[in-house]
Structures are given as C-alpha cells and as structure tokens.
N, C-alpha and C positions, 0 to 999 in steps of 0.2 A: 231814693239814691240819685244824686246828681251826676250826670254824665255829659261828655262832649261828643259831638259827631261832626265830621268834616268831610267835604268833597273837594279835592283839588283838581282842576281841569287844566290840561295843557294841549296846545295845538301841535299837530304832528303832520309831517309829509309821509309818503309811502316808505321812503328809506328810513326816516327816523322812527317810524312805527315798528319796522323790522328790528331796529337796534334795541328798542325798548322791550320787544318780545324776547330777545336773546338775554337781556339783563334779568328779566323776570323769571327765567328758568332756574336761577340759583344753582348753576352747575358748580360743584366743589372744585373742579379742575380749572376753573376760570377765576382770576383775581378780580373781585368786585370792589368798587369804590366804597360801597356801604360795608363798613367794618363790623356792623352789628348783625351779621347773619350767623346763626348758630346751626350748623349742619346736622346736629343730632336730632333736630326737629324738622328738617327739610322733608322727611317722609310724610309729614302731615299736610304739606302743601298740596294743592289740587289745581289742575288746569282744565277749563271747559271751553270748547268751541261751540258757541250758541248758533251762529249763522256763518254760512260760507261768505268769505270776504268779497270774492269776485262777483258772486251772484247778487250780493247786497249792493255793491257799487253799480252793477248793471241796472238793478231795479230803481235806484235813486237817481242816477245820472244818465242812464241809457237813452231815455226819451229826449233829454236836453241835447245830447250829442247827435242823435238822429235828426232832430229838428234843425240843428246848425248845419249839418251836412246837406240836408235837403235844400236849405236856403242858399248854400254855396253853389250847389249844382244848378239851381234855377238862375242864379246870377251869372254863372258861366254860360248857360244857354242863351242868356240875353246879351252876351257880349261884354259884360262888365269885367270879367276876369280872363286872362290868357290861360292857355292850357297849363303852363308851369304854375301860375298862381292858383289855379283850381286844384292841382295835385298837392300843392303845399298847404292849402287851407283845409283840405279834407282831413278829418281827425278821427281818432278812436279813443277809447277810455284811457289807455296807457299814455298816448300822446297828449291828451287833454290834461291829465294829472301832472305830467312832466312840465307842461306850460313853457316850452322853449328854454329849458334849463333853469326855470324859476318855479320849482314844484309847488303845487297848490297844497295848502294846509287843510285838506278835506277830511282829516281824521282828528279825533280827540282822545287822549288817554286820561283816565280818571284814577286818582288814588282815594279810595273810600275807607275811612278809618272811624271805628267806634271806640270811644274812650281812650285811656292811656294806660301806662304800666300800673299806676295806683288803682284805678277803677277795675282793671283786669283782675287783680288779686282779690278785690272785694267781691266781684262776680263769681270767681272760683269758689270762694268761701260760702257765698249765699246758695250756690247750686250744689254744694257738697262734692265738688270734684277733688279727687285725691291728687296731691302734688307734693313735691319737695323743692325747697329753694336751693339753688346751686349757685356758687360763686363763679361768675364768668367775667372775662375781660371785655371792656367796651372802650369806645373812643374817649370816654371820660374817666377811665380807671376801672376798678373792679366793682361789679354790682351783683345783687342777688336776683336771680331770674327763676320763675317757676318752671319745673319740669314735671309734666303730667305723667302719672304712674299707671301701669297696668292697663286694664280694659278701658279705663276712662280716657286714654289717649285718643283712640279712634272716635269715641262718642263726642269728645270735646271738639275734635277736628270737624266731624260731620255737622255739629251744631252751627259752626261758623260758615261752613261751605253752603249749607242750606239757606242761611240768612242772606248771604251775598248773592247767591245764585237766584233766589226768588226776587230779590231786589232788582237785579239786572233784567230778569225776564219780564218784570212788571213794566219796564220801559219799552221793551220790544212789543208787548201786547197793545200798548196805547199808541195814539197818533201824536208822538212827541218828536222833538228835533234831533234825536239820536237813535241809531240802531246799534246796539251793543253786540259785537261779533265774538268777543272772547273775554273770559274771566279767569284771573289767577288769584286764588286765595292763599295768603301767606301767614303761617304761624311760627316762623323760624327767625323772627327779627326781635330787636330789643324792646319794642313797645307792645301795643295791643295787636291782636289779630286784625288784619286789614286785607283789602282786595285791590287789584289793579284791573281796570276795564279797558278794552280797546273798542272804539266806536267809530262809525261813519256819520259825519254831519249830514242832517236831512232838513236843513232850513229851507225857507221860502223867501223869495224876493217880494217886493211890494206888488209886483204883477203876478205873483203866484208861481213863478218858475223856481226850479231847484237851485238851491244856494249852498255852497260849501262853507260859508262864513260861520264861525263859531257863535258870534252874536245873534245871527239869524236863527241858528239852531236853538239857542237859549230862549229867544222870543217865541218860537213855535212851541217849545216845551211849556212855557208859561201859559200860552193859550190853551194847551191841553190840560193844564192844571186848573184852568178857570181862574188864574191869577191876573192881577193888573200888570199891564205892560207899560213901561216907561220909555221915554225918548233917551234917557240916560242909561247907557249900557252897564255902568257900574251898579246902578240900582237894580237893573234886571238880573245881574249876576247874584246880588245879595238875596233877592227874592227867590231865585232858583235854588240857592243853597239852603235857605230857610225851609223850603218845601221838601227837598230831598233829604236833608239832615233829619228832620223830624220823622220822615217816613222810615229812615233807617232805625231810629230809636224804637218806633212802634213795632218794626219787624223783629228786633231783638227781644222785646217784651213778649211778643206773641210766641216766638220759638222757645223761649225759656219755659213757658207754661206747657207747651206741647212736649218738649223733650225731657224736662226735669220736674214738671208740676209745680214750679215756683214762680210767684209773681214778684218780679224784681222792683216794682214801683219806681220805674225810671222816670227822671225828669231831666230834660235837656237844658243846658245852659251854655252861654258863650263866654269864653275867656276874655277878660278885659285886655285892652291894649297894653303892650309892654312899655309904652311911653306915658306912664302914669303921671309924671311930674309936669307935663305940659298943660297949660291952660288952653282954652278953645282957640284963642287967637294964634298962639304959638303952634298949636296943632295944625291949624289951617295953613299957616305959612310953611310949615314943614311939608305938608302934603302938596302944596303948590310947587315947592322946590323939586320934590320928587317927580311931579308931573312934567316940569320943565326939562329935567334930566332925561326922562323917558322920551319926550318929543325930540330932543336933540339927538338921542341915540337912533331914533327912527329915521331922522334926516340923514345921518351918517350912513346907516345901513342901506337906505335908498340910493344914495350917491355911489356907494360901493357896488351895488347891483347894476346901476346904469353904466358905470365904468367897465364892469366885467362884460356887459352886453355889447358895448362899443368895441372892446378888444376882440370879442368873438366875431362880431360883424366884419371888422377889419380883416381878420384872418380868413373868413369865408370869401370876402371880395378879392383878396389876394390870390386865393386858390382858384377862384373862378377866372380871374385875369390870366393866370398861368395856363389854365385849360384852354381858354379862347386863343391865347397866343400860339399854343402848340397846334391847335386846330387850324389856325390861319396859316402857320408855316407849312402844315401838311397840305393845305390847299395849293399853296404856292409851288411846293415840290411836285404836286401831281398835275400842274397846269399842262405840261408838255404831253403827258399821257392822255389827258382829256382832249386836247386838240387833235392828237393822232387818231383817237377813237372817233371823233366827230368827222374828221376827214374821211375815215373809212366808211362812215354812214353815207357820206355824200358821193362816194364812188360806186357806180353801178357794177363795176367789174371786180371789186375788191373782195377778198376772203375775210369775213368778219369773225374773230374769235368769240366764243360764247360769253366770256366775261365782258365783252365790249358791246353786246347787244343792248338795244334800248329797252327801258322798263317804263311802263305806264301804270298809273293808279286809275281805276275806273269803278265808280259806284253805281252807275246806271242812272244817276240823277243829274250829274254835271258832265260836261265833256271830259275826256280822258286828260290826265295830268302827266306830263313827261317828268320822270324822276332821274334821268341820266342813265348811265350804263349799269350793267349788273354789278360790276366791281364797285362803282360809286354807291349803289343802293345797299350793298352788303356792309359798307363802311359807314353808312349814314346813321347819325344819332337819332334818338327818339324825338328830341325837340325839333331838329331840322325836318324830319319826316312829317311831323305834325304841321309845321309851318307851311310846307309844300302843299299838302293835301287839303289844308283848310283855307287856302287862298280863294277868295271869291265867295266864301260861305255867307258873308254878310248880306249879299244881294238877295239871298233867299230867306232872310230873317222873317219877313212878313208874308211868306208863302206857305202853302200846305206842305212843301217839301223841307222846310227849314229844320224842324226837329229831327226828321229822318236823316237828313244830310249830316247833322251833328252827331247823331248816334252812330252812323257809318264811320265818321271820322274817328270817334273814340274807339270803335271796334277795330279800325285799321291799326291804330297805335297799339292796341292790346295784342294784335296778331303779327306785329312787325318781326319779332324774333323768329316766329315760326316760318314766315316767308323767307327770311334770310337763310335759315337752315335749309329750306327746300332748294333755294337758288344755289347754295354752296354745293349741294348734291348734284344739281344740274350741271354746274361747271366742272365738277370732278369726274364726270362721265368720261371714260377712257376712249370712247369712240369719237374721234375728231370729225367734224363735218367740213366738207369742202363744197361750197356753193358758189354760184356765179350769177351775174346779171341781177335783175330785180329780185329774184328769189333768194339772194344772198343775205338779205336782212330779215330776221324774224323780229316780232314784237312780243314782249312778255307783259302780260297784264295781271295785276293783282286786284282782287275784287273782295271788298269787305262783306258784301251781301252773301257771297259764297264761301268766304274765308279760305280761299285758295288762290293760286296763280295759274295762268294759262299761257301756253306758248303757241302762238298762231302765226302762220305765214301771211295770211290775208285776214284782216280784221273782221270782215263781213261774215267769216266762218265762225265767229265767237258765238257760243251757245247761250241763248237768253230766252227767257219766258215772260219778259216784262215789256209792255208796249212803250213805257217811258224810256227804257234802255234802247229800244229800236230807233227812237227819235235821235238819240245821240250817236248811234252807230252808223246811221245812214251816210253813205258817201265818204266814209272815213278810211283813208289808206295809211296804214302804219308806216310804210316806207317813206311816203311823201311827207307825212307828219314829222317823222324823225329828221328828214332833211330840213324842213322848215324850222324846227326848233333848233337844230344844230347851226343853221345859218344865222339865226337870230342870236344865238349864244356867242358865236365867234365875233359877230359884228358889235354886239352891245355889252356883253358880260365878260369878255376876256380880261383876265387878271384881277377880277373882283372876287371878294370872298362871299360865298353864299351862306347866309346865316339861316 
C-alpha cells in the first residue's frame, strides 16, 4: 500500500505560538478559518503536554543568558559601560526573547500528516474498523466522510494518539535540534488524522553555543540522525523530511500490528510536482523567479522593521528630552532655595531646619561625598545619585579597593529608596530642634557597608570598626566640610544644572 507522509515546519515567536495553541483547541464557540472542522469528532482529539515550556527554555538558553550577563557585568566593572548602559544590557529570558520589540523565532510548530482522505479509507478497511460514510459540507462542496462507529471510535483515536505521541517522544529522547513541548492529535478535520507539535529550537552555532535559528536546529537533528549535512539549507530541509517522514510510516506500520494484528505493507512515496508541464529549464526559471520574489519581500520586511525601530527610538528620545527639560526647570526653580540653605550652613548662629541639613555618602574606602541637603537628596534620581557617588572611582581601578568600591556603589544605588524613606521619617518628626553656634549643623551620613544612615553632630563620633575607614575619618569636621562645599558651590556651580 503506497502512502504519503509530510512534516510542515513553521517558525514562531512566543506570541504567535500562543495564537497557534488557541487555534488548535478547536473550540466550537470560536469561528475558525478552517471550514473543514467537524465537531462531531472533536471528542476524539487529544492534547499532551510533554515538557514544561519555561523549564525547557531555561535549559536550552539559560546558560547563554547567564554568560552574556556575566560578560556585561565584567565590562561594567572595567569601565566600558556606564551604570545606565549596564542596567539596559542586563537581560533575562523574557527580555531576550522579546529582543527589543523584534521577537526571536525561537520556536517551531509542526504539522505532521500521514496519508490523505483516500488512504485513510483504505486503512480503515484493512484494519476492519467499523464506520459509515456521512455526507458533509466542505469548502469544495459536499463530500463523504467516514464516521467511526461504536467501540471502534476510541480504539481508532488511541491508535493515532499513540503513533504521534511516540513519534514526538522519540525526538525528546535523542540529542536532536528540537525539544517538543506539546502535541495535539486531530481526528475531526476533512483529511487524514494528523498532529500539531510545538517545539523549542535547540540548534548550535559553529562555536557550539545555543542557537534559536531553525536551520541550525535542522542541522543538529541531521547530525543526530547520522545524516549528511549540506551547506545548502534547502537540501538539509529535504534530508530532514526524508528521515522523519519514513520514521512516521514505520511507526504506523508497527502500531497497526500491535493494535490490530495487521501488516499494512506500507510503502512511502512522494507526490510529483503539480507543475508537470514544465521542462527542466522552465522549472529552474520559475524557481529562480520565486526566489527573487522571496528576497525582495525580505528586503521590504527588513526596511519596515528598521523604520519602525527609528520611529520608536525617536519617540524615546523625545520623552527623554522632555524629562530632562522638566528636571532642568525644576533645578532652576529650586536655585533660590539651594542658595538659602547653603547660606544657613555658612552661618554659625543660624537655626537649620532638618530638611536643609547636609547629607554625605561614605563607604569607608573613599573620602565622604557631599550630596546636598536632605530635601535635595530625597528628590534625587537614581541616575544622578549614581553619578555623584561613583565620581573618582576610576582612580581605584588598578587597586585592591577597586572592585569593593564598585560593589559598594551598586549597593548604594540598590538602597537609595530605603534611605530616602528613612530620611523622610526623620524630617517628619514633630519635635523641632532649635540649635545655635557650631552645634547647629548636623551631618547625615549614608553608608552602603552598613546599609543605613547615621546622624552625627561630630563626625569623629561615627562608629566604625575598619582601619581603612579611620584613615578617611581622621581630622574630618562635617560642619567645616559643609561650609567648604557650600562656598565652592556658590562660587563655581551657581545656576548650573547638576546631571
């Protein structure tokens, strides 16, 4: 008995894969484009989840993402990337698959079909399955379609479910280029029973790294089949189909013997091209024209994607410009308040409100960094805070303290919101303080090594257990330091935006 077997592969993104899954459910309450769904047989369909999709993605691509993040962090520590660039380049599985709005086609759906409507009737007769032909409406008019009767319904369904399920599991057991995560077996359509597979691409690059490319997945599968690999992807696809199609025919033959005790004597053949009237030269010209059309379409699609990316980038730059303009205007509006605060610091006899007290960042490895008043610190953005506290880090790059300073810097950014919250509580304390003379100025210190902030009237009272900290603390007077910084600010930085 001559039969056909075909496997149709299609690239998918995460979103298109979800859409295909919805379509394969054959919900009678949803209008399907495929008009040859006969819901009287939908009960015979079966869905199988073979592998957890997220776990499979993590196993296939998790190592690649971890390696990429580790390289990014190393480049950040070496000063190649700014903090913002570092945060932007760090990735995870979802972000990697999204690929900045151009989703990766890391998935493949399969439509696996054995035989056709004609061979399906012949197999039913050879296996002795009871059925009746019913006249049904199709997109081509009325046709006769077999309806399986009685107890044979479930046995017939189980026959095909077993075939397609074992076929899929065979891929998962081997070291091939696909991991099949889900299988849908359909017996309610106009043709022969067939299956839909969902798979994750598990190809390899020339250097042995994980690849989501479909052609790479096919090449890896051919290596697993011990088949010849070509430099021509079309040849590789044909070789792949030859192997998997004959495997499907063999599984049907084997299962027919197991379930029905019948040897179907199946022989696979390929249908001839529908362009029978073309000689070889005409056929080659036609194929070349189709290839040219395909290449032109790819160029158009690429240009559309580039145009979309340019529009999105323009929109992002416009939003960033508006944000910076608003921040700049806010700095201008607050200039008078800043000058009043600094003049208060310079006056030995002035009463200093809590929100105008000076704030310093001190990691014990570098001298303290003046961050402005409490009010300014609470309103400070994460980017500006990072820029303040990382100034001068480069001079420690080749020292033993270099990595530790960078770690403290990152830790400081992580704890910024916590410190802001604590300082808000400090300012909201209802007990106003009225101080005079030198003691009127307190200095507030935030410390990433302790992950807290301290309020100290005299800096030498700051509690520390590290000799390196003591070196930086010695002879440091917060009041005088505040005056020095304030004087410098008024003389050199007045009216300038601090970025």
